[in-house]
N, C-alpha and C positions, 0 to 999 in steps of 0.2 A: 645651465639647464640640465646637464648630465647628472649633476649632484642631486638636483631636485627630483628628477625622474628615478634615480637610483634609490633615493630615500623613500619615494612612494612605493616602489616595488618591494623594498625591504620591510616597510611597515605593513603592507598587505599580506605578504607571504610569511613573515616571521613573527612580528610583534603581536598582530591581532589575529593570527591563525585563521585568516580568511573570513572573519566575522564582518559582514558588510556594514552593519550598523556601527560597530566600534571603529571601523576604518573611516567612516564618512567625515566626521568633524575635523580630525587632524589632517586628513588628506585635503580638505578644503583650505587649510592654512598653506599647504604646499601649492595648491592651485592658485591662491592669491599671489604668491611669489612669482609663479609662472606668468600670470597675467601682467604683473608689473614689468617683468623681463620682456614680455612681448611688446608692451606699449613703448618701451624704451628703444626698441629696434626699428627705427623708422625706415631704414633702407630696405630691410626684409619685408616690412609691411607694404611698401610701395611695389616691390616685385610681385607680391602675392595679392595685390589689390583686387583682381578679378575674382579670385577664390574667396576672399574675405567678404566681398559684397554679397555674393550668393549664399555663402555659409551663414553670415549674420542674419540674413532674411529668414532662412529656414529655421535656424536655431531660435530666433525670437518667436516665430510662429509656434514652434514646439513648446517653448517655455510658457507662452500665453495659454496654449492648449491645456497643458498640465495644471497651470494655475487656476484656470476656469473649472477644471474637474475637481480641484480641491475645494473651491468655494461652493460649487454647485453639488452638494451632497445628495445621495439618493439611497439612504439607508437609515435604519435605526439600530444603534449599537448599544448593547447592554452589558458589556464587560468582557466577554470572550467570544470565540468563534461559534460556540454553540448557542449564544444568545444574540444572534444576528438576524435581523428581519429586514427584508427588502421593502422599499417604499418608493413613491414617485420622486423624481428629482425636482428641484425648485424651478428650473427652467429647462423644459424638455428639448429645446432646440440648441442647447449648449452642451459641451462635454461635461460629464459628471463622473464622480467617483463613488462607488458603493462602500468604500472604506478609506475615507479621506486621510485618516491618520496614517494608514499604511502607505498611501501615496506620498505624504510628507516625509515619511521615514525612508522611502526608497529614492526620493528625488535628489538629495545632495550628491550621492555617488554617481548617479547618471549625469548630473550637470558637470561634475568634476571630469568625467571621462570625455564626453562629447563637446563640452563647452570650453574646456581648458586644455586638457592633455592633447587631444587631437589637433586643434588649430595651432597650438604652440609648437608642437613637433613639426607640423607641416610647414610652418612659416620660418622656423629658425634652424631646422636641421641642415647640417653641412656634411660633406663627405667624411671629413676628419672626425667630427662628433659622432656620426653614424657608426663608424668603426669602433670607437671607444665604447659607445653605448652597447653594441652587440657583445663586446667582450665582458662588460659588467653583467649583462643579463645571462650570459653563458656561465660565468663563475657562480652566480647566484643559483642557477638551476642545478649546476654540478654539486654544489654544497648541499642543497636540499635533497638531491637524489642520494648522495652518500650517507647523509644523516638518516634518511628513511630506510636505507638498506641495513645500516648498523642496528637501528632500533628493531627492524623486522627480524633479523637474525638473533638478536638478544632475547626475543620472546616477550618484550615489554608490552603491556596493555595501555601504555600512555604515549601521547604524542611527544616526540623527541625524548621520550623516557621520563618526562617530568610533569606533563600537563594531562589531566584527565580529558578524554574526548567528550564532546557533547553527548547527551543521552540518546541512544539509538544508533550511534555511529561507531560503536566499539569494534564492530567487525569490518568496517569499511574505511577507516582512516589510513592514511599513509603520509609520512613526513609531517608537514603542517597542514595537510589537506584532510578535511573531514570525510570526503567521499572519493573513493578510488578512481572513478571514471573522470572526475575533474582533474585529479592528479595526472591521469593519462593524457588528457587534453593539454595540460601544461607542458608535458614532455613532447607532445607532437609539435607544439609551437617552438619548443627549445630545439627540436631537430631542425626546424626551419632556420633558426639562428645559426646553428653549426654549419648547415649546408650553405647558407648565404656567405658566411666567412670563408668557407672553402672556395666558393666560386669567385669571390673577390680576390683572394690570394692567387688563384689559378689564372685569373685574368692578368695579374701582374707577373705571372710565371714564377711564383713563389710556392714551393711545395714542402717547406720544412715543417708545417703544422699538420700534415696529412695524418700521421700516426696518432697525434694527440686528438684530432677530431674523431678518428675511429674509436679510440679509447673512450672518449666522452659519450659517443652514441651507444657504445656497448654498455656503459654504466647506466645510461638512461633506459636501455632495453631491459636490463636487470631490474631496474626500479619499477618500470611499468608492469612487468610480468609478476614481480613479487607483490605488487599492490593487489593483484587478483582481478584487475579489470580485463575482462575477456575481449570486449569490443576494441578498446584502445590498444591492447597488446597486438591484436591482429592488424589494426590500422598502422600502428607504429612500425611493426616488423615489415610491412609492405613498403613503407616509405624508406626505412633503413636499407632494405634490399635494393631499392632503386638508387639510393645514394652510393652504396658500395659498388654497384654496377657502374655508376658514373665515374667513380674514382679509378676503378679497374681499367676502364677503357683508355684512360690517359697512359697507363703503363704498357699497354699492348697495341698502341696505335699502328705500329708497323707490321703487326701480325695479320695474316689473312683470316685467322680464326678469332679476330678481335671480339666479335659479338658473342661467339660461343664461349670463349674463355671467360669473358667478363660476367656472363650469366652464371656460369658454373661457380666462379669465385664468390659472387654475391649470394647465391643460394647456399653454398657450403658455409660461408662465414656467418651469415645471419642465422642459418639453421643451427650451427654450433653454439652460438650465443644463446639462442632460445632454449636449446637442449640443456645447457649448463644452468640457466636460470630456473627452468622448471624442475630440474632434479636437485637443485640446491635446497629446495624447500618442498618436500614431498607432500606435507600437509596442505600447503597452499595449492599445489597441483591437484590434489584430490578434491579439494573444495571447488576449484574451478571446473573440474570435470563433472562433479555432482550437480553443481548449479546449472551447467549447460544441459545435462540430462533432464533436469526438472523443467527447464525452460522449453525444451523441445517436446517433452511430454505434455506440458500445458497447451502448446500450440496444436499438437496432434489430437488432444482431447476435445478442445473447444473450437479449434480453427483459428483462434487469435490469442495474443498474449495480453497480460495485464496492461502493458503500456499502450496497446492498441485501444483498449477501452478508455484509458486515461485520455488519449488523444481524441477519441470520439466524443467523450464528454466535454472536453475543452472546445472542440469545434462546435458542439451544440450551444455551449456558452457564448461563443463568438456570434453565432447566427441569431441568438436572442437579442444581441445589441451590436450589430455589425458596424454601424457608422462611427460611434464614439467609444465603444467598448465599455468595460465596467470600472475602469480606473487602474492606474499603475499600482501593482502590489495587492490587487483585490482577489487574486485567484483563490487563495486558501479560504476565503470567506464565502465566495459565490459558487465555487465549483460544486459543492454538495447539492445545490439546487438543480444542476444541469447534468450531473453525471448520468450516463446512459442506463436504461433499464437492464440491458444485458450485463452491464458491469455490476449492478447490484445483485445479480444472480450468480456471481462467480464464487460463491461460498466464502466471501470475504467477511471479516468482522464488521459489524454494524458501526462500531466506533472508529473504524479505520479512517485516518485523516491524512490528506495529501496537501503539502505546502506548495509543491511544484508539479507541473504537468508532465515532466520528463519529455517535454517537447517545447523548447524555447520559442520556436517560430509561432506555433499555435497559441502559446500563452501570451505572447506579445500582441497577437491579433485580438485575442479575447479581452485583454486588459486595456489596450489602447485603440482598438477599433481600426477601421480602414484608414481613416484620416491620420490618426496618430502614428500608425505603423508606416505609412507612406512618408511622413515627415522624418521619422527615425531612419528610414532607409535612405532618404535623400542626404542626410547628414554624412553617410558613408560614401554616397555616389558622387557628391559634388567635387571631391578632390580629383576625380577622374574626368571631369567635364571641361576643365580649363587648362589642359596640359597638351603638350606635344610629346610624342614618344621618344624616349632616350634609347639609343641603340645598345648601350651597355646594360645587359639584362641580368645583372648579378642579383637582383632582388626577386627573381621569379619564384624562388623557393618560399620566401615569406608570403607572397601573394597566394601561392599554392596552399600552404598550410592554413592560412586564414580562410580561404575558400572551403577547404575540407572541413574546418571547424564549423562553418556556417551550415554545411550539409549535415554534419553530425548532430547539430543542435535540433534536428527534426526528431531525434530519438533520445535526446538528453537535454540537460539544462546547464551547460558549462558557463554561460554568461551571468549566472546568478552567484558565481564565485568570484570575489574581488580580484584575486591574483590572475585568473584566466582572462577576465574582462579587461583588466589593466594592461596585461601583456599583449593581448590581441589588439587593443587600441594603439599602443605604442608601435608595434610592428607594422600594422596596416598603415598608419599615418607616415611612419618613417619610410616604408617601402614606396608609397605613392610619391613622396617628395623626391626620393633618389631615383626611382624608376621612371618617373614622368617629370620632365623639366617644366616648371611654370613658364608661361609666355613672358618673354622679356628677361628670363634668367640668363 
């Protein structure tokens, strides 16, 4: 299983450069192998039988829900998004998709994540395998970060120095990621990996990797800041500061000034890393500062930002079809019908086209409606319903970064990037398995 998951991570982050549609078909092959592996493990299936019964029921309902929306079309499509006309669905009391071909295109990767990766990890993950998997994921993140830093300093305008970035992402790509904020999300999850490894070794009274972990997180900090992602840089540095504080406390346990010393060390260390990263690329620092100034000027001028109006229009889109939504993947086709009047008056170009809402939560509500969103939420909640708590809390960091990413998705769309969605699913499922022992385990 570790080989299959490692292959899936490498395919999504390196080979396909986070192209969700290019990833889908080959990752389904990996998924087929994981299913076979799961079916052969009868003892693990018996231990997780309570989980599987509930999960299978919810997953089957979600699959039928999406299948109905594909069959029950509610649009007329004439070639491109500008030739898109809404019409009545065939059966108005069933889920429908206003862009069924987009739903079909988005479905394989979602099925791979929640139908294969999550359950397989949850049922088959062991302590030993968990440790190995974390190291593989850490090495992959470290190599991605180092390559991104090298390309950034080289001044190359190509991803990894050889691949042209997609049109419109020339200023935003970093490493193999086409959008800097999604790269920042990947690094936040990677920080959770490093912190979890630290906690596990600390629990075993092993501290030989502490210096290596600090070096890794410092490299990640450089990579996030050099990418130009302001929000993720701030988020990452806050978590990094807390991690350094946690490490420092161990070395000053006997001191009366333990808390004060640890806070000072964390602030100084993280501040130094941030200072060096910002000053190592002054052009990037200047762009971040100018972008921040423009952002606040926009807020002070109109009282809201562009993303606020995007979210407002997406919410209007949800309210127009709250029960079943407009269909998975339909946002880019339907949004223009429901973007707010205030947004149209923000001096934006008439042909400005948005593929994503920059608000994953609202977008899923608008596309899948209340029923579909609840089913999707239950998929991630069920692992927490059939467990008894394990006192060994070495996975708190993984659960923390997953929760933070969910909150962050209110202002961004990280789960539309394959590598982020895949890593999130792997870490969440593995953390639930290790942190919460299944009944009878």
